[in-house]
C-alpha positions as CSV (number, residue, x, y, z in Angstrom):
1,M,-203.9,78.2,-45.1
2,L,-200.1,79.0,-45.3
3,K,-198.6,80.7,-42.3
4,K,-195.2,82.2,-41.9
5,S,-193.3,80.4,-39.2
6,P,-192.1,82.7,-36.4
7,I,-188.4,83.5,-36.4
8,P,-186.7,82.6,-33.0
9,A,-185.6,85.8,-31.2
10,K,-182.1,84.4,-30.7
11,R,-181.7,84.1,-34.5
12,A,-183.3,87.4,-35.6
13,S,-179.9,89.0,-36.2
14,A,-178.8,86.2,-38.6
15,S,-178.0,87.4,-42.1
16,V,-180.8,86.8,-44.5
17,I,-180.0,85.0,-47.8
18,I,-182.3,86.4,-50.5
19,P,-183.1,83.5,-52.8
20,K,-182.4,83.9,-56.4
21,V,-185.5,83.1,-58.4
22,S,-185.0,80.0,-60.6
23,R,-187.2,78.9,-63.5
24,K,-189.6,76.1,-62.6
25,R,-190.7,73.3,-64.9
26,F,-192.7,70.0,-64.8
27,Y,-191.2,66.6,-65.5
28,G,-194.0,66.0,-68.0
29,H,-197.4,67.3,-68.9
30,G,-197.7,69.2,-65.6
31,I,-200.8,70.8,-64.2
32,P,-202.9,73.1,-66.6
33,G,-203.2,76.7,-65.6
34,V,-200.1,76.9,-63.4
35,E,-198.0,80.1,-64.0
36,L,-194.6,78.7,-63.4
37,E,-192.9,82.1,-63.6
38,K,-194.8,83.0,-60.4
39,L,-193.4,80.2,-58.3
40,T,-190.6,82.1,-56.6
41,G,-190.0,79.8,-53.7
42,K,-187.7,76.7,-53.6
43,L,-188.6,73.1,-53.5
44,I,-186.0,71.0,-51.6
45,V,-186.5,67.2,-51.4
46,V,-184.8,64.8,-48.9
47,E,-185.1,61.2,-49.9
48,G,-184.2,58.0,-48.1
49,A,-185.5,54.9,-46.4
50,D,-187.0,54.8,-43.0
51,G,-184.1,55.1,-40.6
52,S,-182.0,57.1,-43.0
53,G,-182.3,60.3,-40.9
54,R,-184.6,62.2,-43.2
55,S,-186.9,63.7,-40.5
56,T,-183.9,64.8,-38.4
57,Q,-182.2,66.5,-41.3
58,I,-185.4,68.2,-42.5
59,A,-186.1,69.5,-38.9
60,R,-182.6,71.0,-38.8
61,L,-182.9,72.6,-42.2
62,V,-186.3,74.1,-41.2
63,E,-184.7,75.6,-38.1
64,W,-181.8,76.9,-40.0
65,L,-183.9,78.4,-42.8
66,E,-186.4,80.0,-40.5
67,G,-183.6,81.3,-38.4
68,N,-182.3,83.1,-41.5
69,G,-185.7,84.7,-42.2
70,H,-187.3,82.2,-44.6
71,A,-190.9,80.9,-44.3
72,T,-191.1,77.1,-44.7
73,Q,-193.7,74.5,-45.6
74,Q,-193.3,70.8,-45.1
75,V,-194.9,68.0,-47.1
76,G,-194.4,64.2,-47.3
77,L,-196.0,60.9,-48.1
78,K,-199.5,60.2,-46.8
79,R,-200.1,63.8,-45.7
80,S,-202.9,64.7,-48.1
81,T,-206.2,65.6,-46.4
82,L,-208.0,64.0,-49.3
83,V,-206.8,60.4,-49.1
84,S,-204.1,60.0,-46.4
85,E,-206.5,58.3,-43.8
86,E,-208.0,56.0,-46.4
87,L,-204.5,55.1,-47.7
88,E,-203.3,54.3,-44.1
89,Q,-206.4,52.1,-43.5
90,A,-206.0,50.2,-46.8
91,Q,-202.3,49.6,-46.1
92,N,-203.1,48.2,-42.7
93,G,-205.2,45.5,-44.3
94,N,-202.4,44.5,-46.7
95,I,-205.0,43.8,-49.4
96,L,-204.2,46.4,-52.1
97,S,-203.1,45.4,-55.5
98,R,-199.8,47.0,-56.7
99,T,-201.5,49.2,-59.2
100,T,-204.2,50.4,-56.7
101,L,-201.5,51.2,-54.2
102,S,-199.5,53.1,-56.8
103,L,-202.5,55.2,-57.8
104,F,-203.4,55.8,-54.1
105,Y,-200.0,57.3,-53.5
106,A,-200.1,59.2,-56.8
107,T,-203.4,60.8,-55.7
108,D,-201.9,61.7,-52.3
109,F,-199.0,63.3,-54.1
110,A,-201.1,65.2,-56.7
111,D,-203.4,66.6,-54.0
112,Q,-200.4,68.0,-52.0
113,L,-198.8,69.3,-55.2
114,E,-201.8,71.3,-56.3
115,N,-203.0,72.5,-52.9
116,I,-199.9,72.8,-50.8
117,I,-196.6,72.8,-52.8
118,I,-197.6,75.1,-55.7
119,P,-199.4,77.7,-53.5
120,A,-196.4,77.7,-51.1
121,L,-193.9,78.2,-53.9
122,K,-196.1,81.0,-55.3
123,A,-195.9,82.7,-51.9
124,G,-192.1,82.4,-51.9
125,F,-191.9,79.7,-49.3
126,M,-189.1,77.2,-48.9
127,V,-190.9,73.9,-49.4
128,L,-189.2,70.8,-47.8
129,A,-190.4,67.5,-49.0
130,D,-189.9,64.4,-46.8
131,R,-189.7,62.1,-49.8
132,Y,-191.1,62.8,-53.3
133,I,-191.9,60.9,-56.4
134,Y,-188.6,59.1,-56.4
135,T,-189.5,56.9,-53.5
136,L,-192.8,56.1,-55.0
137,M,-191.2,55.2,-58.4
138,A,-188.5,53.1,-56.7
139,R,-191.1,51.2,-54.8
140,D,-193.2,50.5,-57.9
141,L,-190.2,49.5,-60.0
142,V,-189.1,47.0,-57.4
143,R,-192.7,45.6,-57.6
144,G,-192.4,45.2,-61.4
145,M,-194.4,48.3,-62.5
146,D,-193.8,49.7,-66.0
147,E,-191.3,52.6,-65.9
148,A,-192.8,54.5,-68.9
149,W,-196.2,54.3,-67.2
150,L,-194.7,55.7,-63.9
151,K,-193.0,58.5,-65.7
152,N,-196.3,59.5,-67.3
153,L,-198.1,59.1,-64.0
154,Y,-195.7,61.6,-62.3
155,G,-195.5,63.9,-65.3
156,T,-197.5,66.4,-63.2
157,A,-194.6,66.7,-60.7
158,L,-192.5,69.8,-60.5
159,V,-188.8,69.5,-60.9
160,P,-187.3,70.3,-57.4
161,D,-184.6,72.9,-57.0
162,A,-182.5,70.3,-55.1
163,V,-182.9,66.6,-54.2
164,F,-180.8,64.8,-51.6
165,Y,-180.9,61.1,-51.3
166,L,-179.6,59.8,-47.9
167,N,-178.0,56.5,-48.8
168,V,-177.7,54.2,-45.8
169,S,-176.7,50.6,-45.9
170,P,-179.5,48.0,-45.2
171,E,-177.6,46.7,-42.2
172,Q,-177.5,50.1,-40.6
173,L,-181.1,50.8,-41.5
174,V,-182.3,47.6,-39.7
175,Q,-180.4,48.6,-36.6
176,R,-181.8,52.1,-36.6
177,N,-185.4,50.9,-37.1
178,F,-185.1,48.3,-34.3
179,A,-183.6,50.9,-32.0
180,K,-186.4,53.4,-32.8
181,N,-189.5,51.2,-33.2
182,K,-188.5,47.8,-31.7
183,A,-190.0,46.3,-34.9
184,L,-189.8,46.4,-38.7
185,D,-192.6,47.8,-40.9
186,F,-194.5,45.3,-43.2
187,W,-194.2,47.5,-46.3
188,E,-190.6,48.8,-45.6
189,S,-189.6,45.2,-45.4
190,G,-191.2,44.3,-48.7
191,M,-193.1,41.5,-47.1
192,D,-195.7,41.7,-49.9
193,L,-193.1,40.6,-52.4
194,G,-192.5,37.2,-50.9
195,L,-188.7,37.8,-50.7
196,S,-188.5,35.8,-47.5
197,R,-190.8,34.5,-44.7
198,D,-188.4,36.1,-42.2
199,M,-189.1,39.8,-41.9
200,F,-185.5,40.6,-40.9
201,D,-184.1,38.9,-44.0
202,S,-186.9,40.4,-46.2
203,F,-186.0,43.8,-45.0
204,L,-182.4,43.5,-45.9
205,K,-183.2,42.1,-49.4
206,Y,-185.9,44.7,-50.1
207,Q,-183.8,47.7,-49.0
208,S,-181.0,46.4,-51.2
209,L,-183.4,46.4,-54.2
210,M,-184.6,49.9,-53.3
211,A,-181.1,51.2,-53.2
212,R,-180.4,49.8,-56.6
213,Q,-183.5,51.5,-58.0
214,F,-182.4,54.8,-56.5
215,I,-179.0,54.6,-58.1
216,R,-180.8,53.9,-61.4
217,L,-183.2,56.9,-60.9
218,Q,-180.2,59.1,-59.9
219,A,-178.7,58.5,-63.3
220,T,-182.0,59.8,-64.9
221,Y,-183.0,62.6,-62.5
222,G,-179.5,63.7,-61.4
223,F,-180.2,64.1,-57.6
224,T,-177.4,64.3,-55.1
225,V,-176.4,61.2,-53.2
226,V,-175.4,61.8,-49.6
227,D,-173.7,59.2,-47.4
228,G,-176.3,58.8,-44.7
229,N,-174.0,56.5,-42.6
230,H,-172.1,59.6,-41.4
231,A,-172.9,61.4,-38.1
232,P,-176.0,63.7,-38.2
233,D,-174.0,66.9,-37.6
234,E,-171.7,66.1,-40.5
235,I,-174.7,65.4,-42.8
236,N,-176.4,68.6,-41.6
237,A,-173.3,70.6,-42.4
238,E,-173.2,69.2,-45.9
239,L,-176.9,69.7,-46.6
240,S,-176.9,73.3,-45.2
241,H,-173.9,74.2,-47.4
242,K,-175.6,72.7,-50.5
243,V,-179.0,74.4,-49.7
244,Q,-177.2,77.7,-49.3
245,S,-175.9,77.3,-52.8
246,V,-179.4,76.5,-54.0
247,L,-180.7,79.7,-52.5
248,A,-177.9,81.6,-54.2
249,G,-178.9,80.1,-57.6
250,K,-175.7,78.1,-58.0
């Protein structure tokens, strides 16, 4: 059930930006029966690798939006109540084929789209996605999946009102991940690709490949590339300014 987040008392006096309704559309065939004209909320996506600062920036945007009177809803990868646990368990075993893994993630996304994202947008919520189809497509493209097949697979996806890709150098990413987790993730290091036996070296190579795919996808989908190497406050100021323009329909 969707619940409106409480507005902090100290921000109750903030001026409320009334969002201008924008026409929604699907990338492809979409979901039958969805009345797009009734989706009055905004879908804002923040993309980037682990360590790029996505979670920090989304948390700040949520605080800012709610402080200005907007209800928010957050979504992200592996958050579907339908398959998230099974996907996590399957990944831990490192035994999934590339096609199976792709379809697993597509199911996770589709379930959230139909049961969380679309209802929230219909209720006028600001939906913030901690990664979207672009990460899933980039991962699959690096692994040799067919691009036309992927575009058809994610033809159900709604076109977001704004997409921000936090671009961080692989060298900076590895430092941030070590600082936070004291280790590197198997999948975020691309160890399944056999790029290197050394996880550190594999991480650098894999993240470089991912960055190239994101630049390719940016040319197709037109999302905004943000320099994620800057200080969090500087990035937050840039994102807040751009989101304010999105709310105003610019």
